[in-house]
C-alpha positions as CSV (number, residue, x, y, z in Angstrom):
1,M,85.1,57.1,51.0
2,T,86.6,59.2,48.4
3,K,90.1,59.1,48.1
4,I,92.3,62.1,47.3
5,G,95.8,62.1,45.9
6,N,98.6,65.0,45.9
7,L,99.2,65.6,42.0
8,P,102.9,66.5,41.4
9,D,103.5,69.3,38.9
10,T,104.9,66.7,36.2
11,V,101.7,65.2,36.3
12,Q,99.7,68.1,36.3
13,K,101.5,69.5,33.2
14,K,100.6,65.8,31.4
15,L,97.0,66.3,31.5
16,P,95.3,66.4,28.4
17,P,93.9,69.5,27.3
18,R,90.4,68.0,26.7
19,S,90.6,66.6,30.4
20,V,91.3,70.3,31.9
21,E,88.2,71.6,29.5
22,R,86.2,68.9,30.9
23,L,87.2,69.4,34.8
24,S,86.5,73.2,34.5
25,K,83.1,72.0,33.6
26,Y,82.6,69.3,36.0
27,R,83.2,71.9,38.5
28,R,81.1,74.6,37.3
29,L,78.7,72.2,37.4
30,L,79.5,70.6,40.6
31,S,79.6,74.4,42.1
32,R,75.8,74.8,41.6
33,L,75.0,71.5,42.8
34,D,76.5,71.7,46.2
35,Q,74.1,74.5,46.9
36,S,71.0,72.7,46.1
37,S,71.6,68.7,46.6
38,G,73.2,66.3,48.4
39,R,76.8,65.7,49.5
40,F,77.7,63.2,46.9
41,I,77.3,62.7,43.2
42,F,78.1,59.4,40.8
43,S,80.0,59.4,37.6
44,H,76.8,58.2,35.9
45,E,75.1,61.3,37.1
46,L,77.6,63.9,36.0
47,A,77.8,62.1,33.0
48,R,74.1,62.5,32.4
49,L,74.4,66.1,33.1
50,L,77.1,67.3,31.0
51,N,76.2,64.5,27.7
52,L,79.6,62.4,28.6
53,T,79.9,58.5,29.1
54,P,80.3,57.8,32.9
55,V,84.0,55.8,31.7
56,Q,85.6,59.3,30.6
57,V,84.1,61.1,34.0
58,R,85.9,58.2,36.0
59,R,88.6,58.3,33.7
60,D,89.0,62.0,34.2
61,L,88.8,61.9,37.9
62,M,91.2,59.3,38.2
63,L,93.6,61.2,36.1
64,I,93.9,64.0,39.3
65,G,94.1,61.3,42.1
66,L,90.4,60.9,42.9
67,A,88.5,57.8,43.3
68,G,84.8,57.3,44.3
69,S,82.8,55.2,46.6
70,R,80.4,52.4,44.9
71,R,78.2,53.4,47.8
72,K,77.9,56.9,48.1
73,G,79.9,58.0,44.7
74,Y,82.0,60.9,45.0
75,D,82.1,63.9,47.5
76,I,81.2,66.8,45.8
77,R,83.3,69.6,48.0
78,A,85.9,67.4,48.0
79,L,85.7,67.0,44.4
80,I,85.9,70.6,43.7
81,D,88.4,71.8,45.9
82,L,90.6,69.2,44.3
83,I,89.9,70.6,40.6
84,G,90.4,73.4,41.8
85,N,94.1,72.8,43.4
86,T,94.7,70.8,40.4
87,I,93.8,73.3,37.4
88,D,94.1,76.5,39.1
89,K,97.0,78.8,39.8
90,K,96.7,79.8,43.7
91,E,97.1,83.7,43.1
92,G,94.7,83.1,39.8
93,H,95.9,84.5,36.2
94,N,95.8,88.0,35.1
95,V,93.7,88.5,31.8
96,A,93.5,91.0,29.3
97,I,91.0,91.6,26.3
98,V,92.3,92.9,23.3
99,G,89.1,94.4,21.0
100,L,86.3,96.1,23.0
101,G,83.6,95.5,20.1
102,N,80.6,93.9,21.1
103,L,82.0,90.3,21.5
104,G,84.8,92.0,23.7
105,R,82.8,93.8,26.2
106,A,80.3,90.9,26.6
107,I,83.3,88.8,27.5
108,A,84.7,91.2,29.8
109,A,81.3,91.8,31.6
110,F,81.1,87.7,31.5
111,L,84.3,87.6,33.5
112,R,83.8,90.0,36.0
113,K,81.1,88.5,37.3
114,S,82.2,84.8,37.0
115,K,83.4,83.1,40.1
116,S,86.7,82.0,38.8
117,R,90.7,82.9,39.3
118,L,90.7,84.6,36.2
119,N,91.4,88.1,37.1
120,I,90.1,90.5,33.8
121,L,92.8,93.4,34.8
122,A,92.7,95.6,31.1
123,A,91.6,96.0,27.7
124,F,93.1,97.5,24.7
125,D,91.7,99.1,21.5
126,V,92.3,101.7,18.6
127,D,89.0,103.6,19.4
128,S,89.9,106.9,20.7
129,G,86.3,106.8,22.2
130,K,87.0,103.6,24.3
131,I,90.6,104.6,25.2
132,N,91.4,105.9,28.8
133,R,87.9,105.1,29.8
134,E,86.4,102.2,31.6
135,I,84.1,99.8,29.8
136,A,82.5,96.7,30.9
137,G,83.9,97.4,34.6
138,V,87.5,97.0,32.7
139,A,90.2,100.2,31.9
140,C,90.8,100.3,28.4
141,Y,94.1,101.1,27.2
142,D,95.4,101.9,23.7
143,N,96.8,98.8,21.7
144,Q,100.4,100.3,21.8
145,R,100.6,100.5,25.5
146,I,100.4,96.7,25.4
147,P,104.1,96.1,26.3
148,E,103.8,97.8,29.3
149,I,100.6,97.3,30.7
150,V,101.0,93.8,30.4
151,G,104.3,94.1,32.3
152,K,103.2,96.5,34.7
153,L,99.7,94.2,35.9
154,N,101.6,90.9,35.3
155,I,99.3,89.5,32.9
156,S,99.7,86.1,31.2
157,I,96.7,85.5,29.5
158,A,94.7,87.6,26.2
159,I,91.6,87.1,25.0
160,L,91.6,88.3,21.1
161,T,88.5,89.7,19.5
162,V,90.1,92.2,16.8
163,P,89.4,92.2,13.3
164,P,91.0,89.3,11.4
165,D,93.3,91.5,9.5
166,V,95.2,92.4,12.5
167,A,95.1,89.5,14.3
168,P,98.6,88.2,13.5
169,D,100.3,91.5,14.5
170,I,98.4,92.0,17.5
171,A,99.4,88.4,18.5
172,A,102.9,88.8,17.4
173,L,102.9,92.0,19.7
174,L,101.3,90.0,22.7
175,T,103.6,87.3,22.7
176,R,106.9,89.9,22.7
177,S,104.9,91.7,25.6
178,G,105.1,88.3,27.5
179,I,101.9,86.6,27.2
180,K,101.9,83.2,27.6
181,G,98.6,82.2,26.7
182,I,96.2,83.4,24.1
183,L,92.3,82.6,23.4
184,N,91.5,83.5,19.7
185,F,88.1,84.4,18.7
186,T,89.3,85.7,15.2
187,S,88.9,83.3,11.9
188,V,92.6,83.8,11.3
189,P,95.4,80.7,12.3
190,L,98.0,82.4,14.4
191,D,101.6,81.7,14.4
192,I,103.0,81.9,17.7
193,P,105.8,80.5,19.8
194,D,105.4,76.9,20.9
195,S,106.1,78.4,24.4
196,V,102.8,80.4,24.2
197,Y,99.4,78.3,24.8
198,L,96.7,78.9,22.2
199,K,93.1,78.3,21.9
200,D,91.1,78.8,18.9
201,Y,87.6,79.4,18.9
202,D,85.8,79.8,15.7
203,I,82.1,80.1,15.9
204,I,81.5,79.4,12.1
205,T,83.4,76.1,12.6
206,S,80.9,75.4,15.4
207,L,77.8,76.0,13.6
208,E,79.0,74.5,10.6
209,E,79.6,71.4,12.7
210,I,76.1,71.4,14.6
211,G,74.7,72.2,11.0
212,F,76.2,69.3,9.4
213,F,75.4,66.5,12.1
214,I,71.6,67.9,12.1
215,N,71.3,67.3,8.8
216,N,72.7,64.0,8.8
């Protein structure tokens, strides 16, 4: 029988970032399986589908208080619910995108269609052709209105897809405006306060890593 434990806030805050990342991936995969397969899954099956090891999967799930049955594995619905209770904010997080180029529009469209508790509420840009319009289903505002709109809409997460030369100034404006987390798609290292959670995504570095390993 699957056992579910109640996770104190202090435990949740101590979850390693990579474990939180994998928990999100487990949930997305399990949400698809829940519609098309049986009610249970073993750690080795989950590991195989995500190119992980069964030990890693079991360790992550034990961190959130879940133990599977040796006979049946993990209850898929219970696991989905527990991951949600662990990594989600009950009312969700409000998100803004800064920079509505091709990448920004693609991300906005993707988030609007995703079944998550990430609410994409605003976008910002300097292009007069985009400002005061709805693009990819999201209202676009002038960058100068970042402090106003972030406060008004209670936005806590910003996705940064601006040109590298303006990224530091925009990041500073976002942090002053009350943003608590930034996903940085630019190639520029950002100097932000420790109170703001920063996640960098550098596509060039990722591709160069792949190139190295396929050549070696």
